[in-house]
N, C-alpha and C positions, 0 to 999 in steps of 0.2 A: 671741353670747357673753354669759355671765351677769356682771352687775356684781359686783365683788369685795366690796363692802359687803353686798350682798344675799346673796351666797354665805356670807359670814362669819356674818351674822345667822341664816340658815337652818341653818347647821351647828350653831350654839349651840342653836337650838331643837330640832334633831334629837337632840343630846346630852342636852338637858334631858328630852325625851320618853323617850329610852332609859333614863335614870336613873329616871324615874317608873315605867316598865314593870318594870325590874329590882326596884325597891322593892316593887311590887305582888306580883311573883313571890316575893320573899323573905318577905313577910307571909304568903302562902299556905303557903310551905314550912315556916316556923316554927310557924304555927298557934297563936300565943300572943298574947293582947292586949297584954301588957307589951312584947314584942319589936316588935309592930306599931306601938305608940305610939313606941317608940324610933326605928324606921325612919322613921315619919312626921315626927318631930321633925327628923331629918336633912334631910328634903325641905324643911322650912320654912326651913332655913338656905340651901340651894342655890337655891331659887326666886328670892329677891330678888337674888342675885348674877347669875343668868342675865338677869333683867330689866334690871339696871343695865348689864351688858355689852352686851346687844343694843341697848339705848337709846343707849348711848355710841357704838357702831359706826354706828348709824343717823344720829345727830347729826353724826358726822364726815363721813358721806356727803353730807349736805345742808348742811353748814356754809357752803359758799361761796354757797348760794342763799338763806340766811336772814339777816335783819337781826339786829343785836345784841339789840334789844329782844325779838324773837321767840325767840331762843335763851335769853334770861333767863326768859321765860315758861315755856318748856319745862323748863328746869332747875328752876324753882320748882315746877312740877307734879310732876316726878319726886321732888323733895325732899319734897313733901307726901305722896306715896305711901309713901316709905320711913319718914317720920315716923309715918304711920298704921299701917304694918305692924309696925314695930319698937317702938313705944311700948307699954309694959306697964301 
């Protein structure tokens, strides 16, 4: 039997991959640089949210096995990732 946390994380990644493939097909379909940039910008918004959601689910799955200090280190690392991604 597949772990429910693993299944949730994998489902989100499959959704993310599907969105990426659809975006690529739309870029080819429209065949315009301006529209391709617009579609790509949309992906830049979706990506971090998928990362945050899968990380959150994973942390919930191992929360009972990690000490508080390790959880804080992980949350600090994820925060640094988002700061680096979203900082202009």
